[in-house]
Phi, psi and omega in degrees: 000140185297142176292351179279349184292128184283167173296167188299321183243027176288155169277186182303144184290165179298153182299138178295148186297319182236106181295148179266113182291145178289130181290164177296171184304125179220162176285136183270131173288158180294139179288144178293150182292149177291153179298141181298136181252141175290147181292128179284149181277149178296154181295145175276180183298331180271010178082015182282129179243141176225153172064034182268125175301133186204158172226142173284128176264321186193154175211156179209157186298147177221114185058209188275323189236003187245171176231151163259123186247123175270114184240151176252114182250156185289318188257349183237000178077209181271125181224160179252131182234140172271119177261095185291130177074008185293341180272352179293143185304326185255015179291135177294333181288337186302319181269356184261321186278066180248149177293149174067018176250123180293130184236158162251115187245155175223151180204171178222157179113158181238358179279177180297329179249104181269175181251123177291127180254346178179151177211130183233130178288129182270319181084186177093003179232143177288148176288154175273139181224154175053233184298323179300324179295316178295321176299321178298319177294328175297314177303314182297320180294321175300315182295318181297321186271341185246345179263128174288153177292148175059035178239098186295139177218072183299324179295317178294323177301314179296323178294322178298314179299314180297321180294318177299319178297317180296317178295319180295333179263019171064032172286155188302115182305318181302321181287316181299316182291322178299317180297319181291318179302316180295317178298321179297315179293323177296311186290337177267004171080022182240010180261124178279160172291119183276358183265353182228143179286140177291145180086294183278335182063020176287150180293135176296134180260134186302325185273358181265167180247137186226166163238160180243114174289122183301335182263344188231320181129194185289151169207158178302139181290146176244159184301326185273358184294133175260352179288161179301135179267124188234136177287154176300325179300317179298317180298317179293321177298316181297320179295330178271358186058040178251104184245026183286331179286129182296329176294321176297318179299314183293314183288323180294327176299312180295318182295314182292325176299319179294313183292321179292321178300322178296314182292330180281347177061034178095352178295143183271137172260108184296315182291330179299315182295322178297317179295321178299315180297323185277315193231357183057043182284000000 
């Protein structure tokens, strides 16, 4: 396991000494497939789940020897689990419940806080290091703050796995993060269609300038608008997930920062600020 992996309840790691600059626009190689996961068994009458694909998003101490672990699962969404005894020096869970490690998890209970019954490391993914590691913590913070508990998002889970793989293989973080941010807003039902104007439903034109209403979608920009001004080409590129144009990269960064801030309702993203300071993502 990489020495870069943080402790179970650590906050985001210290900033890397030398930030890795995002390369100029390049064609992205296909992300490697996620490791095959065993099919999880349906819940029993007592709510017991086994063999569920999962990732640890965050954890914090619970009583003297246990942890509360916030996990993102494929079929059950984000859930909170009590990992009993996980803080004990010789606990088998201590080395397993690490962020960015694919797990097969099991739990029991039907309340908001379930009991972890087992966790097994699956493997098959490269560890995140340096800037990629910090980007991973940014993804986790977004999921913790924007995903409701017990709301399944299997498509977003698969996108999360693919994004971790892309970061681990040193694909350009600004492009990788923009795609994930857009997928997150789509899967949570708050992303508007960027190809049509709100109200008129007219097709967005590449040569025109627009603003994006966080609640409704694009409309032509007005002189008094304080929102980010975005070209139609950038909006069309984002809908196609085409970020090769440097202008699209720059404008999409401003737009996504604006839209996420609206959805967060003023909540601060700690890892986002670190990334801004380091790489202007």
